[in-house]
N, C-alpha and C positions, 0 to 999 in steps of 0.2 A: 813208551817212555824210551824204546829203543831209537824210534824216528827222532825224537825230539833232541836226543842226547847226540844222534849222529849230525842232526843240523847245526847243533852248537860245536859240539866239541871234536866230530871227527868220527870215521868208521872204525876204527882200533880203540878207542878209546869207548865206543858205544858197545861193543860188544865185551869189552873190560867191566863195563858198571853192570850192563845186565847181567853179565855170568855172576857175580857177586851177589846183586841184587836176588836173584835166585835161588842160590845157595843159602843167604841170611832167610828168605821167606820160608824156604822146606824145612830148615833148622828150625824156626820157630812153629812152624805148623807140626814138626814134629813132637816137640814138648807140650804141644796144648792136645793133639793126639792121646799121646800117653795118657796127661790125666785123665783124660774124658774116657780112655780105656778102662781105667783103673774104676774109673765110676759106673759106668754104664756095661763093659763087657760085651762088647759088640764088634764080631770080627770086620765087618764090613768098614769099619775106619783103619784097620791094618792092612787089607787089601787096597785101599784108596792111598794110603801111605807109601806103601811098595811101589805104587805107579809113579806117584811122585816122585820118587828117589829114582825111579827108571829114568823118568823124562829128564830129571839133573843131571845123573849121570851121561847121558845120551848128549846133552847140552854141552857139557863138560869137553868129552871127546870132540864134538863140533868146533867149541872154542878153541881146544888146543891145536886141532888141526888150521882153522883159519888164522893162530898167532904163528904157528910154524911158516904158513905160506907168506903171512906180512913181512917178516922178519925175514925171509930170503927175499923177498923184491926190496925192502931197504938196503939189503946189503949188496944186490946189485946195481944199485942207482950210485 
């Protein structure tokens, strides 16, 4: 998905859209997993969900760093 948006809208917009989609996806998975945990009582779902949130937080840090670099480059031009 990132590459398609990159071609159509540009690199900065592709990072922004990918970041939003990943957040929304994990939030939806969190809601679904919460319901499944109440029904099944399986700890594996919690571990998987924690790992997904770790990836989202890591992606958010990378996105903010790239955003700062992009804005700094645009100011210099």
